[in-house]
C-alpha positions as CSV (number, residue, x, y, z in Angstrom):
1,M,98.0,37.7,77.3
2,S,100.9,35.4,76.4
3,T,104.1,36.7,74.9
4,K,105.4,34.9,71.8
5,F,109.0,34.7,70.8
6,T,110.5,33.9,67.4
7,K,113.0,31.1,66.9
8,D,115.7,33.6,66.1
9,E,115.1,35.4,69.5
10,L,115.2,32.1,71.3
11,K,118.4,30.9,69.7
12,S,120.2,34.2,69.7
13,P,123.2,34.0,72.1
14,D,123.1,37.8,72.6
15,Q,119.4,37.9,73.6
16,V,120.0,37.8,77.4
17,T,122.8,40.3,77.2
18,Q,120.7,42.7,75.1
19,T,117.8,42.3,77.5
20,L,120.0,42.9,80.5
21,R,121.5,46.0,79.1
22,K,118.2,47.5,78.0
23,G,117.0,47.1,81.6
24,F,119.8,49.3,82.9
25,V,117.7,52.5,82.6
26,W,116.1,51.8,86.0
27,T,118.6,53.7,88.1
28,T,118.5,56.8,85.9
29,G,114.7,56.8,85.7
30,H,114.2,56.4,89.4
31,S,117.2,58.3,90.8
32,K,116.0,61.8,89.8
33,M,112.8,61.4,91.7
34,V,114.5,59.9,94.7
35,I,117.4,62.3,94.7
36,T,115.0,65.3,94.5
37,A,113.1,63.9,97.5
38,I,116.3,63.3,99.5
39,A,117.7,66.7,98.7
40,V,114.5,68.5,99.9
41,F,114.6,66.3,103.0
42,I,118.2,67.2,103.8
43,V,117.6,70.9,103.3
44,I,114.5,70.9,105.5
45,G,116.1,68.8,108.2
46,A,119.3,71.0,108.5
47,G,119.9,72.1,112.0
48,A,117.4,69.6,113.6
49,S,120.1,68.2,115.8
50,I,122.9,70.2,117.6
51,M,125.1,67.1,117.5
52,N,124.8,66.9,113.8
53,Y,124.8,70.6,113.1
54,M,128.2,70.9,111.5
55,T,127.7,67.8,109.4
56,E,124.3,69.1,108.2
57,K,125.7,72.6,107.6
58,K,128.4,71.1,105.3
59,E,125.8,68.9,103.6
60,V,123.5,71.8,102.8
61,S,126.4,73.8,101.5
62,Q,127.4,70.9,99.2
63,Q,123.8,70.5,98.1
64,E,123.7,74.1,96.9
65,K,126.8,73.5,94.9
66,Y,125.6,70.2,93.6
67,F,122.3,71.7,92.2
68,L,124.2,74.1,90.0
69,L,126.2,71.2,88.5
70,E,123.1,69.0,88.1
71,K,121.2,71.8,86.5
72,A,123.9,72.4,83.8
73,Y,124.1,68.6,83.1
74,S,120.3,68.1,82.9
75,E,119.9,71.1,80.6
76,K,122.6,69.9,78.2
77,K,121.4,66.3,78.3
78,R,117.8,67.4,77.6
79,G,119.0,69.5,74.6
80,F,120.8,66.4,73.2
81,E,117.7,64.3,73.7
82,E,115.4,66.8,72.0
83,A,117.8,67.1,69.0
84,A,117.9,63.3,68.8
85,R,114.1,63.0,68.8
86,A,113.8,65.8,66.2
87,E,116.2,63.9,64.0
88,V,114.2,60.7,64.3
89,M,111.0,62.5,63.5
90,A,112.6,64.2,60.5
91,A,113.8,60.9,59.2
92,Q,110.4,59.3,59.6
93,S,108.5,62.2,58.0
94,K,107.0,61.6,54.6
95,D,107.2,65.3,53.8
96,K,111.0,65.7,53.6
97,K,110.9,69.1,51.9
98,N,109.0,70.9,54.7
99,V,110.8,69.3,57.6
100,P,113.4,71.7,59.1
101,A,117.0,70.3,59.4
102,V,118.3,69.6,62.9
103,D,121.0,72.0,63.9
104,P,124.2,70.0,64.1
105,S,125.5,72.1,67.0
106,K,122.6,70.9,69.2
107,K,123.3,67.2,68.6
108,A,125.5,65.0,70.7
109,S,128.7,64.4,68.8
110,G,129.3,60.9,70.2
111,D,132.6,62.1,71.7
112,M,132.3,62.2,75.5
113,Q,134.7,65.0,76.1
114,K,133.2,67.2,73.4
115,D,129.7,66.5,74.7
116,Y,130.1,66.6,78.5
117,G,133.8,67.5,79.2
118,T,132.9,70.5,81.3
119,E,130.3,68.6,83.3
120,I,132.7,65.7,83.9
121,T,135.4,68.0,85.2
122,G,132.9,69.7,87.5
123,F,131.4,66.5,88.9
124,E,134.9,64.9,89.4
125,A,136.2,68.0,91.3
126,F,133.0,68.1,93.4
127,I,133.2,64.4,94.4
128,N,136.9,64.6,95.3
129,Q,136.3,67.6,97.5
130,A,133.8,65.9,99.8
131,P,133.2,62.2,98.9
132,D,131.5,61.5,102.2
133,T,128.5,63.7,101.5
134,K,125.2,62.7,100.1
135,A,125.6,65.4,97.5
136,A,128.8,63.6,96.3
137,Q,126.8,60.4,96.0
138,M,124.2,62.2,93.8
139,A,127.0,63.6,91.7
140,A,128.6,60.2,91.4
141,L,125.3,58.7,90.1
142,N,125.1,61.4,87.4
143,L,128.8,61.1,86.4
144,S,128.6,57.4,86.3
145,E,125.6,57.7,84.0
146,I,127.6,59.8,81.6
147,Y,130.5,57.3,81.6
148,M,128.2,54.3,81.1
149,N,126.4,56.0,78.2
150,Y,129.7,56.2,76.5
151,K,130.7,52.7,77.4
152,K,133.3,53.8,80.0
153,N,132.3,51.3,82.6
154,D,135.6,51.2,84.5
155,E,135.5,55.0,84.9
156,A,131.9,54.7,86.2
157,L,132.9,52.1,88.7
158,A,135.9,54.2,89.9
159,T,133.6,57.1,90.4
160,L,131.1,55.2,92.4
161,A,133.8,53.6,94.5
162,K,134.9,57.0,95.7
163,V,131.6,57.5,97.5
164,E,130.9,53.9,98.5
165,K,132.7,54.1,101.8
166,G,130.5,57.0,102.9
167,L,127.2,55.2,102.2
168,D,124.7,55.0,105.0
169,K,123.3,51.5,105.0
170,K,119.8,52.7,105.7
171,D,119.8,55.5,103.2
172,V,118.0,55.3,99.8
173,L,121.0,56.6,98.0
174,T,122.9,53.4,99.1
175,G,120.5,51.3,97.1
176,L,120.9,53.5,94.0
177,V,124.7,53.4,94.2
178,L,124.9,49.7,94.7
179,M,122.4,49.2,91.8
180,Q,124.4,51.3,89.5
181,M,127.7,49.6,90.5
182,G,126.0,46.2,89.6
183,N,124.8,47.7,86.3
184,A,128.3,48.9,85.3
185,L,129.8,45.5,86.2
186,A,127.2,43.6,84.2
187,D,127.5,45.9,81.3
188,K,131.2,45.0,81.1
189,S,130.3,41.3,81.3
190,D,131.4,40.8,84.9
191,C,128.2,39.2,86.0
192,K,129.8,37.4,89.0
193,A,130.9,40.7,90.6
194,A,127.6,42.4,89.6
195,I,125.6,39.7,91.4
196,E,127.7,40.3,94.5
197,K,126.8,44.0,94.5
198,W,123.1,43.3,94.0
199,Q,123.3,40.6,96.7
200,T,124.6,43.2,99.1
201,L,121.7,45.4,98.3
202,T,119.1,42.6,98.7
203,N,120.6,41.6,102.0
204,N,119.9,45.0,103.4
205,K,116.3,45.1,104.8
206,A,116.3,48.9,104.8
207,L,116.6,48.9,101.0
208,A,113.5,46.8,100.3
209,F,112.3,49.3,97.7
210,A,115.0,48.0,95.3
211,H,115.1,44.3,96.2
212,D,112.9,43.0,93.4
213,E,114.7,45.0,90.7
214,A,118.1,43.8,92.0
215,K,116.9,40.2,92.1
216,L,115.6,40.5,88.5
217,R,118.9,41.7,87.3
218,M,120.6,38.9,89.2
219,G,118.3,36.4,87.4
220,L,119.4,37.9,84.0
221,C,123.0,37.6,85.0
222,F,122.6,34.0,86.1
223,E,120.9,33.2,82.8
224,S,123.8,34.8,80.9
225,M,126.1,32.6,83.0
226,N,124.0,29.6,81.9
227,D,122.8,28.9,85.5
228,L,119.3,28.5,84.2
229,A,118.0,26.8,87.4
230,K,118.9,29.8,89.5
231,A,117.5,32.2,87.0
232,E,114.2,30.3,86.9
233,E,114.1,30.2,90.7
234,I,114.5,34.0,90.8
235,Y,112.0,34.8,88.0
236,T,109.4,32.5,89.7
237,E,109.9,34.1,93.1
238,I,109.4,37.7,91.8
239,G,106.5,36.7,89.5
240,K,104.5,35.0,92.2
241,K,104.8,37.9,94.6
242,D,102.8,40.1,92.3
243,D,99.6,38.1,93.2
244,Q,100.2,39.1,96.8
245,G,100.7,42.8,96.0
246,T,104.0,42.9,97.8
247,T,106.4,43.4,94.9
248,D,107.5,46.0,92.3
249,F,104.8,45.7,89.7
250,A,107.1,46.4,86.8
251,A,109.8,44.0,88.0
252,S,107.1,41.3,88.4
253,R,105.9,41.7,84.9
254,E,109.4,41.5,83.6
255,A,110.1,38.4,85.6
256,Q,107.1,36.7,84.2
257,K,108.2,37.6,80.7
258,Y,111.7,36.3,81.2
259,L,110.4,33.2,82.8
260,R,108.3,32.4,79.7
261,L,111.3,33.1,77.5
262,L,113.5,30.9,79.5
263,K,111.1,28.0,79.5
264,A,110.6,28.4,75.7
265,K,114.3,28.3,75.2
266,K,114.6,25.1,77.3
267,N,111.9,23.4,75.2
268,L,113.7,24.0,71.9
């Protein structure tokens, strides 16, 4: 099935930027699943090696503290999301009289400190206490998500930078942190620096699970920088790999869509 685009979509100078930003939910959507798996692995593997006993003991202790912070954040975030959905449903309902009003106290205010001030303070203190732990890396991903949702990209990058030095090149969390750093840089229109972060990720063979997604984002950034040839090359590479069953299915479909859009724009 082909995808059709309107002339306004093709001519709009903001189309690429909007598409790029809408795609930045990947890390949030995938990190919870990956983080949970890693956390379980760490707990189960504690004490497996005498040499690493103290390190793992510290890690487990930090994990226990982290889970309390993550739980509080997740519960508050879920409450805000549920209130937002209820508000949308109320606005779309034809029977306005019988639709209960959304409790204002359950809605996000739009002020970061009012909404997540306690969680931000908790995450920041936790990260500063032991920035070299995997638990701190998880906390940094959550805290950076808060900052980015409120357009505080510099703060998000500063948070992630605190844990970057302690990343294990072969660890899944490394891919998530580098992906998120690229997201924050691109979201503040620094595509050149974002591409460098994603390139670091794709150069790491141990992080193959995130290569196609990172390349896709690089393509969007190249397109926004008007390097259409490089963007087309990346979209084509990812799109073709889908036939071989060796790529991220979602990334491949997105690459094919962006390639069609790019060619349509070039033919105007």
